[in-house]
N, C-alpha and C positions, 0 to 999 in steps of 0.2 A: 877318350873322346872329349873334346872341349864342350863346355856347356854355356848357354847364354840364357839370361832372364829378360823377357820382354814385358815391360810394364806399361799398361795403358795404351792410348791411341785409338784410331778408328779402324776401318776395314783393312788399311795397309798393314796393321799389326798382325792380322790373321794370315795374310800372305807372306809377311816377313817371317813368321813362325815356320811356314812351309818352306820358304827359301832356305833357311838355315838347316832345317831337317834334311832337305835334298842335298845340302852341301856338307853333310857329315857331322853336324852339330847335334848335341842333345839340348832340347829347348824346354823352358818353362815359361808359360804365358799367364800373366796376371792382369786382371782388370779389363779384359777384352770381351770374353763371352760370359763371365760371371763376376760377382763381386770379389773383392780382395779380402783374404783373411790375413791380417797383418802379421800374426805370429808365424803363419806358414810361409809368408813372404820372407820374413827375417831368417827363418831356418834355412830356406833355399839359398838366400844370399850368402849365408855363412858356409854353404856346402862347396863342392868342387865346381866353382863357377868361373868362367872366363870373363864375363862382362855383364853389366846391367845395361839394357837398352831402353831409353826413354823415347817417346814419340816425337813427331814433328807437327806442330811445335810441342816442345816439352811441357809447356804450360800456356794457358790462355789468360790466366788472371795474375800470373807472377807469384802465386801463392801455393797452388796445388798442381799435382801432375794432371795433365790433360787426359781424362778418361771418360769420353762421351758415351761409351757403350755400357757402362756399369754405374751403379749407384754409390760406390765407395768413394770417399775423399781421402787422398793421401797427400798431406802437406809436403811441399818441397823441402821444408826445414827438417822433416823427419827422416829424409834419406840418409843423412850423415849418421843417424843413430841406428839405422837398419843395416848399414854396410860395414863389413869388416875392413880393416886397414889393408891397403894394397890392391883393391879391386879397381877395375876399369869401368868407367861410366860413360856411355855415349848418349848424346841428346841432340835434338835439333832446336836451334835458337834458344839455347840454355841461358836463362837470366844470369848476368854477371855475378850477382850476390850468391847464387846457388853454386856456380862454379867455384867461387872463393871458399864457400863453406865446405864443399866436398874435398877440395884440395887440402884445406886445413885439416880435414879428418883423415888424410892419407890416401885419398883416392886419386887415380889417374883419370883426368876428365878430358873428353874429346867432343867438341861440337862438330858433328858430321855435316852440318849445313854449310859447306864451303862454296866457293865460287862455281866449281864444276857442278855440284848438286843444285845450286840455285838456278843455273841455266837450264838444266834438265827438268827441274821442277816447274820452271816457268813455261816450258813447252807443254807440259801436261796440264798446267792451269789453263792455258789457252784452249786446249781441247775441251776441257770441262766448261769453260766460258761459252763456247759455241753450243754445247748441249743445253746450257741454261738459257741462252738466247733463243733457241728454237722453241723452248717452252714459254717464253715471255711474249711472243708475238706470232701472229699468223701472216705477217707481211713477208714477202720474199726478200732475201738478203739484198738483192740488187736494188731494192727500193728503200732500203734503210739508210738513214744518215746517222752515224754514230760518232760520238765524241769520246775519245780515250784520254784520260788525264794522266800526265806523267809520260816519260819515255825511258823508263828503266827496263830491266829484263822482262818483267811480266808484261808491261805495256807494249814493249817491242814485239813480244811473241803474240799477244792478243791482237794487236793491230795487223800483223802479217796474216794471221788466220782470218780476220774479218775481211781484209782486202782480197784474199784468195777466194773467199765465198761471195765476192761481188758487192760488198757493202761500200758505201762512201764513208771514208774515215777521216776525221779531223783530230789531230793530236794537240791537246792543250797542255802546255808545259810552262813552267816558271822560267827556266833558263833559256837564253837565246840560242845557246849551242844545241840544246835538245830540240828546239823547234827547227833549227837548220838541219839537223840530222834527220828529223822526220820528213822534211821537204825533200831531202836528198833520196830518202827511201820511197818517195812517191806519194806521200800523204799531204793533205792540207794541214796547216798548223796555225795556232793562235796562242795568245796568252791565256792564263786562267781568268783574268779579268774580262777579256773579250768573250770568253765562253759564258761567264756569268751574265753578261749583258745581252747575249744572243742565244740564250738557252732554248728558246722556243723554235729555233731553226733545226733542232735535232729531235730524233725519235727516241734515242737511248743515250744515256751517259754511263760510261763504264769507268769507275774510279780505281786507280792503282796507287794513289798517294795516301799514305797513312798519317794525314794531318787534316784538320778542319779547314778545307779550302772553300767550302760552300756554306753560307748561312742558309738555314732551312727555308727561310722566307723567299729565296730566289726561285723556288719551285712553284710558288703561288702563281706567278705570271706565266708559267708553262705547264699547265695541268696534264697535258697529254704526254709529257716526257717521262720515260721510265728510267729508273736508276738501278744500276747493278754495282754492288760494292765488292771489289776484289782485294782491297787493302785490309790490313789488320787494324785493330783498335789503335787510336781513337776514331778511325774511319774518316771519310772525306766530309761528312756532315752528320748532323744529329738524325739518325735514321728514323727514330720513333716520331719526331716532330714532322719530318718530311712525309711519313705515312699519314699522319693526322691531317695533312693538307690534301689528301686524296691521291697522292703520287704512288705509283707502283714501285715498291722498293724490294729488291732481292739482295739479301746479304749472303753472297756466294763465297763462303769460306771453305778451305781445305778441299778444293775441287779435285786434286789428284786422288785423294782418298775416296771420293764419291764416284768418280767417273773413270779412273784408271788405277785402281788400287793395286792390281798385280804388278803393273809396270813401275808404279811409284815405289812399291816395296822392293822390287828388284834393284833399282838404282840405289836405294838406301842400304840394302843388304850388301851390295858389291862394295860400296864405300866403307861400311863398317868392317867387312871381312878383310879389306886391305890393311887394316890396322892390327888384326889378330894373328 
């Protein structure tokens, strides 16, 4: 029987453990329901193991394994010392320097967050974003004017879900091609600068651009606008400064793990299993 070691992650990791058990694997799960004992982890990794599975994202700070459900810290640099030569390591959005270190140590490294999984994960992110939206406001969707920044996979999925729920959606994008695609899909469209200048026309801004496209001060002139952050660090603005101005800010990270962990785990499990 093949064995896998699951290290860290959110609720998806619990369901990923179940997924592999149901598919005939023997599993070890560390850093999910209890703290990690490093020597026990090392011993397990040197046993009869098929693969080490890191979460999505593998790290949030580029230095440690993403383990929000426990108090242990496992440095990414330590993985190469814990693994025997020849093991396979799977991770989502693995930092390039970590991939290089593991490969140099003799590991086979696979980042499972490929185009197919990105699209599937974007759909689950959109589902989660709607759940967060419902908690942010008591206004009916049909009365909401929402700006979505960017028009990549997540923004496309989120905009479609908003439109299906009756929201008036404006896509703010830097590239002219993206704005044209948004108009073709039935949305209003504007530049990021136009959104900054007309921020008060919207009820909610949902950002999917992982870059500082808003100075925090622009929210001073639109105190009623609420802000949902869907992008990863460094985020679309300085979230703490925006909060200090009295704006409602929701940092909505890892939504698939919060609102659809079983389905999110299934798509990750299927992707990883295809390599084993």
